[in-house]
C-alpha positions in Angstrom: 0.0 0.0 0.0 1.1 3.6 -0.6 0.4 6.8 1.4 -2.7 8.9 0.9 -0.6 11.6 -0.8 1.0 9.1 -3.1 -2.4 7.7 -3.9 -3.7 11.1 -4.8 -0.6 11.8 -6.8 -0.8 8.5 -8.8 -4.5 9.2 -9.5 -3.7 12.7 -10.9 -0.8 11.5 -13.0 -2.9 8.7 -14.5 -5.9 10.9 -15.3 -3.6 13.6 -16.7 -1.7 11.1 -18.9 -5.0 9.6 -20.1 -6.1 13.0 -21.1 -2.9 14.5 -22.7 -0.8 11.4 -23.6 2.2 13.4 -22.4 4.6 12.5 -19.5 3.5 14.4 -16.3 6.0 16.7 -14.7 6.2 17.6 -11.0 5.8 21.3 -11.9 2.3 20.7 -13.4 1.1 19.1 -10.1 2.4 21.6 -7.5 -0.5 24.0 -7.5 -3.3 21.3 -7.6 -1.7 19.4 -4.8 -0.6 22.4 -2.8 2.9 21.0 -2.5 6.4 22.1 -3.5 8.0 20.8 -6.6 10.7 19.1 -4.5 8.0 17.2 -2.5 6.2 16.1 -5.6 9.5 14.9 -7.2 10.3 13.0 -4.0 6.9 11.3 -4.0 7.1 10.6 -7.8 10.5 8.9 -7.2 8.9 6.8 -4.5 6.1 5.7 -6.8 8.7 4.9 -9.5 10.7 2.8 -7.0 7.4 0.9 -6.2 7.0 0.2 -9.9 3.9 2.3 -10.3 5.4 5.0 -12.5 8.0 4.9 -15.3 10.3 7.6 -16.5 10.6 8.1 -20.2 13.8 8.8 -22.1 12.5 11.9 -23.8 11.1 13.8 -20.8 11.7 14.4 -17.1 8.0 13.6 -16.5 6.6 10.2 -15.5 4.0 7.9 -17.0 2.0 5.1 -15.4 3.4 1.6 -15.6 1.3 -1.5 -16.1 1.5 -2.1 -12.4 0.4 1.5 -11.8 -2.7 1.1 -13.9 -3.5 -2.1 -12.0 -3.2 -0.3 -8.7 -5.4 2.5 -9.9 -8.1 0.1 -11.1 -8.0 -2.0 -8.0 -7.7 0.7 -5.3 -8.5 4.2 -6.6 -10.8 4.3 -9.6 -14.6 4.7 -9.3 -17.0 4.5 -12.3 -17.6 7.9 -13.7 -20.9 9.6 -13.8 -22.0 9.4 -17.5 -22.6 12.6 -19.4 -26.1 13.5 -20.7 -24.7 12.9 -24.2 -23.6 9.4 -23.4 -26.9 8.5 -21.6 -29.1 9.9 -24.4 -27.4 8.0 -27.1 -27.5 4.7 -25.2 -31.1 5.2 -24.1 -32.2 5.7 -27.8 -30.9 2.2 -28.5 -32.1 0.4 -25.3 -35.6 1.9 -25.7 -36.0 1.0 -29.4 -38.7 -1.7 -29.5 -38.2 -2.3 -33.2 -34.7 -3.7 -32.8 -34.2 -7.5 -32.7 -32.6 -8.5 -29.4 -29.4 -9.5 -31.0 -29.1 -6.0 -32.6 -29.5 -4.3 -29.3 -26.1 -5.6 -28.1 -24.2 -4.9 -31.3 -25.8 -1.4 -31.8 -25.1 -0.5 -28.2 -21.4 -1.5 -28.6 -21.2 0.4 -31.9 -22.3 3.6 -30.0 -19.8 3.0 -27.2 -17.1 2.4 -29.8 -17.9 5.8 -31.4 -18.1 7.6 -28.0 -14.7 6.3 -26.8 -12.7 5.7 -30.0 -11.9 2.2 -28.8 -12.6 -1.1 -30.6 -15.7 -2.9 -29.5 -16.1 -6.7 -29.7 -19.3 -8.8 -29.3 -18.8 -12.5 -28.9 -22.3 -14.1 -28.9 -23.3 -17.7 -28.5 -26.8 -19.0 -28.8 -28.0 -20.6 -25.6 -30.5 -23.4 -25.2 -33.2 -20.8 -24.7 -32.8 -19.6 -28.3 -35.1 -21.8 -30.4 -35.4 -22.1 -34.1 -38.3 -20.2 -35.6 -37.7 -21.2 -39.2 -35.0 -21.8 -41.8 -34.9 -20.3 -45.2 -32.7 -21.1 -48.2 -31.6 -18.7 -51.0 -30.2 -20.6 -54.0 -27.2 -19.1 -55.6 -26.8 -21.8 -58.3 -27.5 -25.5 -58.5 -24.6 -26.3 -56.3 -24.4 -23.4 -53.8 -27.0 -21.7 -51.6 -27.3 -19.6 -48.5 -29.1 -21.0 -45.4 -30.7 -18.6 -43.0 -31.6 -19.6 -39.5 -34.1 -17.3 -37.7 -34.7 -17.9 -33.9 -37.7 -16.9 -31.8 -35.5 -14.2 -30.2 -35.1 -12.4 -33.6 -31.5 -13.7 -34.0 -30.6 -14.3 -37.7 -27.5 -16.3 -38.8 -26.5 -17.3 -42.3 -24.1 -19.8 -43.8 -23.1 -20.6 -47.4 -23.8 -24.2 -48.2 -21.9 -26.0 -51.0 -23.7 -29.1 -52.5 -21.4 -31.8 -53.8 -23.6 -32.4 -56.9 -26.3 -30.4 -58.7 -29.7 -30.6 -57.1 -33.1 -29.3 -58.3 -34.8 -26.4 -56.6 -37.8 -28.7 -55.9 -35.7 -31.1 -54.0 -34.2 -28.2 -51.9 -37.7 -26.8 -51.2 -39.0 -30.2 -50.1 -36.1 -30.7 -47.8 -36.5 -27.2 -46.2 -40.2 -27.9 -45.7 -39.5 -31.2 -44.0 -36.8 -29.6 -41.7 -39.1 -26.7 -40.8 -41.9 -29.0 -39.8 -39.7 -31.0 -37.5 -37.2 -28.6 -35.9 -39.3 -25.4 -35.4 -39.3 -24.8 -31.6 -36.1 -26.8 -31.1 -33.3 -25.2 -28.9 -30.5 -24.2 -31.3 -28.0 -26.4 -29.6 -30.2 -29.5 -30.1 -30.8 -29.1 -33.8 -27.9 -31.3 -35.0 -29.1 -34.2 -33.0 -32.7 -33.8 -34.2 -31.5 -33.7 -37.8 -29.8 -37.0 -37.4 -32.6 -38.8 -35.5 -35.8 -37.3 -36.9 -35.1 -35.4 -40.1 -32.8 -37.8 -41.9 -35.2 -40.8 -41.9 -38.0 -38.6 -43.4 -36.0 -37.0 -46.2 -34.7 -40.5 -47.0 -38.3 -41.4 -47.9 -39.4 -38.3 -49.8 -36.3 -36.7 -51.3 -34.4 -38.4 -54.1 -31.1 -36.6 -53.5 -31.5 -37.0 -49.8 -27.9 -37.9 -48.9 -26.2 -34.9 -50.5 -28.8 -32.5 -49.1 -28.8 -34.0 -45.6 -25.0 -33.7 -45.3 -25.1 -30.0 -46.5 -27.7 -29.0 -44.0 -26.1 -31.0 -41.2 -22.7 -29.3 -41.8 -24.4 -25.9 -41.9 -26.3 -26.4 -38.6 -23.3 -27.9 -36.9 -21.4 -24.6 -37.5 -24.3 -22.6 -36.2 -24.2 -24.4 -32.8 -20.4 -24.8 -32.4 -18.9 -21.5 -33.5 -18.8 -18.2 -31.7 -20.5 -15.3 -33.5 -18.0 -12.4 -33.4 -18.8 -8.8 -34.4 -16.3 -5.9 -34.3 -17.1 -2.2 -34.2 -14.4 0.4 -34.8 -11.4 -1.8 -35.6 -9.7 1.2 -37.2 -10.0 3.2 -33.9 -6.5 1.8 -33.0 -5.2 4.2 -35.7 -6.6 7.1 -33.7 -4.6 6.4 -30.6 -1.7 8.9 -30.3 0.8 6.4 -28.7 0.6 4.3 -31.8 0.9 7.1 -34.4 4.6 6.6 -35.0 4.6 2.8 -34.7 3.2 1.4 -37.9 4.5 -2.1 -37.0 2.5 -2.1 -33.7 -0.7 -0.9 -35.5 -0.3 -3.7 -38.1 0.4 -6.2 -35.4 -2.8 -5.3 -33.5 -4.9 -5.2 -36.6 -3.6 -8.7 -37.6 -4.6 -10.0 -34.2 -8.1 -8.8 -34.8 -8.1 -11.5 -37.6 -6.7 -14.2 -35.3 -9.8 -16.3 -34.4 -8.0 -18.1 -31.5 -7.0 -14.8 -29.9 -10.4 -13.4 -30.3 -12.1 -16.5 -28.9 -9.9 -16.1 -25.8 -11.6 -12.7 -25.1 -14.7 -14.6 -24.0 -15.4 -13.8 -20.3 -16.4 -16.5 -17.8 -16.5 -14.3 -14.7 -19.3 -12.1 -13.7 -19.1 -8.3 -13.4 -16.9 -5.8 -15.3 -13.4 -7.2 -15.6 -10.3 -5.3 -16.6 -7.2 -6.9 -18.1 -4.2 -4.7 -18.6 -1.2 -5.2 -21.0 0.3 -8.6 -20.3 -2.8 -9.8 -18.5 -4.9 -9.7 -21.7 -3.3 -12.6 -23.4 -3.8 -10.5 -26.6 -1.2 -7.7 -26.7 1.1 -6.2 -24.0 0.2 -2.6 -25.2 -3.6 -2.8 -24.9 -6.2 -3.0 -22.2 -9.4 -5.1 -22.6 -12.4 -4.3 -20.4 -15.2 -6.9 -20.8 -18.2 -8.5 -19.2 -20.7 -11.3 -19.8 -24.2 -10.5 -21.0 -27.4 -12.4 -21.3 -30.3 -11.1 -23.3 -33.4 -13.0 -24.3 -31.6 -16.3 -24.6 -28.6 -14.8 -26.3 -25.4 -15.1 -24.2 -21.9 -13.9 -24.7 -19.2 -11.3 -24.0 -19.0 -7.6 -24.8 -15.6 -6.0 -24.6 -13.7 -2.8 -25.4 -10.1 -2.9 -26.6 -7.9 0.2 -26.3 -4.5 1.4 -25.2 -3.4 0.9 -21.6 -4.0 4.7 -21.4 -7.8 4.0 -21.3 -10.6 6.0 -19.7 -11.1 3.2 -17.2 -13.7 5.0 -15.1 -15.9 6.0 -18.1 -15.7 2.6 -19.9 -16.6 0.8 -16.7 -19.6 3.1 -16.3 -20.7 2.6 -19.9 -20.5 -1.2 -19.7 -22.3 -1.2 -16.3 -25.1 0.9 -17.8 -25.6 -1.4 -20.7 -25.6 -4.6 -18.7 -27.9 -3.0 -16.0 -30.5 -1.8 -18.6 -30.3 -4.6 -21.2 -33.0 -6.7 -19.8 -35.3 -3.7 -19.3 
């Protein structure tokens, strides 16, 4: 633990650095803290010895270390009161009765991405409460089509299906009719089993090209239930962060990581509450922070997260995510 004056000093340095992206000098803090420059320098040196601050090579000022951010988050920070602008923009989305439930999450995170200039990620998975309302097929040609799955919660997913041999549209339509009659109302994660046990025997009797069509639909539904649905908002916001302006290699590295499915899947959050992972804690990149939380909305479950620099507005982002999760079910 550190002294109360050191705590206040660390708080001011972090908040000033978040705002200006410039190392903070002792001179700039004297008046606000009613201390001499020598006293401030001494306390900054103590914080540096504790590993909470770092000294840059280009300035006599200090910047927060990863350990300093962690101490700030765990012991100092409190969620910020949201501005009227923040509240009004989120309320418009959360009160919109015309939006499908799945769109409430992604649209809310789009707004937060725009408000903060951070990258928003939604990792959604359909729970057992999400039931199939109907499936539709849009033929592209005689060997390729798009399958649409619509759930009772308004969630829509699509997959491109490739058929191993040409099939007639009548055969496709007949197969879709049979599947709809049998699986409507089935929890999304039970569809594959129902296709095998109940649909397959029926289409074997009524559809000539039953084998090739069955395998195509089975493969499509299997990916619906086994994969994570990932949506990004503001991926290019990383370009707006001043600390990365002169580091094209770092920008390229982070943008490439947004394409790495394994890294993105690891963002999924298992713990409750708003959770903050800083730098090396993220398992994603040592120069970013990820703030994330679980959500559950009308049978749709998953993770919402914001990715930004370690110099993140922790108090504001925490408040924004708290607001969304508190009001989502309303």
